[in-house]
C-alpha positions as CSV (number, residue, x, y, z in Angstrom):
1,M,85.5,26.9,73.8
2,M,84.6,24.5,71.0
3,A,82.3,25.5,68.2
4,G,80.0,23.5,66.0
5,M,77.8,24.6,63.1
6,R,75.0,25.9,65.4
7,V,76.4,25.7,69.0
8,T,79.4,26.3,71.1
9,I,80.4,24.7,74.4
10,R,82.4,26.1,77.3
11,A,82.8,25.8,81.0
12,P,80.3,27.8,83.1
13,R,81.3,31.2,84.5
14,P,79.9,33.3,87.3
15,D,78.2,35.6,84.7
16,D,76.1,32.6,83.6
17,V,74.2,32.4,86.9
18,V,71.3,34.5,85.8
19,P,70.8,33.1,82.3
20,Y,71.2,29.6,83.8
21,A,68.5,30.2,86.4
22,E,66.2,31.6,83.7
23,A,66.7,28.6,81.4
24,V,66.1,26.1,84.2
25,R,63.0,27.9,85.4
26,R,61.6,28.1,81.8
27,S,62.4,24.4,81.4
28,A,61.2,23.1,84.8
29,E,58.3,21.1,83.4
30,H,60.5,19.7,80.6
31,I,63.3,18.4,82.8
32,G,61.5,18.0,86.2
33,R,60.2,14.5,85.5
34,W,63.8,13.1,85.1
35,N,66.1,15.4,87.0
36,P,66.1,17.8,89.9
37,V,65.1,21.3,88.9
38,E,67.6,23.6,90.6
39,P,67.6,27.0,89.0
40,D,69.8,28.5,91.7
41,G,72.3,25.6,91.6
42,L,75.0,27.0,89.3
43,P,77.0,28.7,92.1
44,D,77.3,25.4,93.9
45,L,78.2,23.6,90.6
46,L,80.9,26.2,89.9
47,S,82.4,25.6,93.3
48,R,82.6,21.9,92.7
49,Q,84.5,22.0,89.4
50,G,87.7,20.0,89.5
51,V,89.3,16.7,88.6
52,G,86.2,14.7,89.4
53,L,83.6,17.0,87.8
54,R,83.6,19.1,84.7
55,T,80.5,21.0,83.5
56,F,79.9,22.3,79.9
57,L,77.2,24.7,78.9
58,I,75.9,24.6,75.4
59,F,75.0,27.9,73.7
60,D,73.2,28.7,70.4
61,R,75.7,30.5,68.2
62,E,73.1,32.8,66.6
63,S,71.1,34.0,69.6
64,G,73.6,33.2,72.4
65,G,70.8,31.4,74.3
66,L,71.5,28.6,76.6
67,V,70.7,25.3,74.9
68,G,71.7,22.9,77.7
69,K,74.1,21.7,80.3
70,C,76.3,18.5,80.4
71,N,78.1,17.3,83.5
72,V,81.0,14.9,83.2
73,A,80.9,13.5,86.7
74,N,82.7,10.7,88.6
75,I,85.8,11.2,86.6
76,V,88.4,8.6,87.4
77,M,91.8,8.7,85.7
78,A,94.7,6.3,86.0
79,R,94.0,3.0,84.3
80,F,90.2,3.6,84.2
81,R,90.0,7.1,82.6
82,N,86.2,7.0,82.8
83,G,83.5,9.7,83.3
84,V,79.7,9.7,83.5
85,L,77.6,12.1,81.4
86,G,74.5,13.7,82.7
87,Y,72.6,16.4,80.7
88,D,69.6,18.7,80.5
89,S,68.3,20.5,77.4
90,Y,66.4,23.8,77.8
91,V,63.4,25.3,76.2
92,P,63.1,26.7,73.6
93,F,66.0,24.7,72.1
94,D,64.8,21.2,73.0
95,G,63.9,19.2,69.9
96,T,66.0,21.4,67.5
97,G,69.1,19.1,67.3
98,R,71.3,21.7,69.0
99,M,71.6,19.6,72.1
100,S,72.8,16.6,70.1
101,E,75.3,18.8,68.3
102,G,76.6,20.2,71.6
103,M,76.8,16.7,73.1
104,R,79.0,15.6,70.2
105,L,81.3,18.5,71.1
106,V,81.3,17.4,74.7
107,V,82.1,13.8,73.9
108,E,84.9,15.0,71.6
109,R,86.4,17.2,74.3
110,C,86.2,14.2,76.8
111,F,88.2,12.0,74.4
112,L,90.8,14.5,73.4
113,S,94.1,14.3,75.3
114,A,95.0,17.0,77.9
115,E,97.6,18.3,75.4
116,Q,94.8,18.8,72.9
117,G,92.7,20.7,75.4
118,G,90.6,17.7,76.4
119,L,89.9,15.5,79.4
120,G,91.9,12.5,78.2
121,L,89.2,10.0,79.0
122,H,89.0,6.6,77.4
123,R,85.4,5.6,78.4
124,L,82.1,7.5,78.9
125,E,78.9,6.3,80.5
126,I,75.3,7.6,80.3
127,N,72.7,6.3,82.7
128,V,69.1,7.0,81.8
129,Q,65.8,6.2,83.4
130,P,64.1,3.6,81.0
131,D,61.0,5.8,80.3
132,N,63.1,8.8,79.4
133,E,62.8,8.1,75.7
134,R,64.5,11.4,74.5
135,S,67.6,10.8,76.6
136,V,67.8,7.2,75.5
137,A,67.6,8.4,71.9
138,M,70.4,10.9,72.6
139,A,72.7,8.2,74.0
140,R,72.0,6.0,70.9
141,R,72.4,9.0,68.5
142,L,75.8,9.6,70.0
143,G,76.8,6.0,69.3
144,F,76.7,4.8,72.9
145,R,76.0,1.0,73.2
146,H,73.5,-0.4,75.7
147,E,75.4,-2.2,78.4
148,G,72.7,-3.2,80.9
149,F,70.1,-2.3,83.4
150,T,70.8,-1.1,86.9
151,P,67.8,-1.4,89.4
152,R,67.4,1.4,92.0
153,M,70.5,3.3,90.8
154,L,69.7,6.9,91.8
155,F,67.5,8.6,94.4
156,L,65.4,11.1,92.4
157,Q,62.0,12.6,93.1
158,D,61.8,10.9,96.5
159,A,62.4,7.3,95.1
160,W,65.1,5.0,93.9
161,R,65.0,5.0,90.1
162,D,66.1,2.2,87.7
163,H,68.5,3.2,84.9
164,E,69.6,1.8,81.6
165,R,73.4,2.0,81.2
166,F,75.1,3.0,78.0
167,A,78.8,3.4,77.3
168,L,81.3,4.4,74.6
169,T,85.1,4.2,74.3
170,A,87.5,6.4,72.5
171,E,88.1,3.7,69.9
172,E,84.4,3.8,69.0
173,W,84.4,7.5,68.5
174,P,83.7,9.4,66.2
175,T,80.4,7.8,65.3
176,P,78.3,8.5,62.3
177,V,75.2,10.6,62.7
178,R,72.0,8.5,62.8
């Protein structure tokens, strides 16, 4: 577990299934435009954790409420040492800055070496649908640089969706808060 001023991050556990489902249901309208809404998806996500996928849940330190989720997917080690971040924030914590604080902890964990308790990655990517202004702002707040545009990248909500591509390397971290 890593802790910030207002949040903590940790890997999901079986006892998170019910609070996760409640948070996703409560936030369905908030996240449904951009990502699949799968309130009962945590057991499957737990079963897929491994070298290619790591999930972090972000919790409010004061209330213990679930602030959000971040998947580090498509992890490739060897000479690439790259992962792709995908994230959702949950009501009522969206817009409070807690998700940004949690994402900073996730990025830090990704860049720490295995000996330091991290993932030992060198590069992270974030792919965001162009109209998802809040997620684009998150990528920029974290210091990710815009790398390009990928047409028809992911199949979401019954259509292939374009994405803006952002990236950050370990040498560029930590970044100042903007």
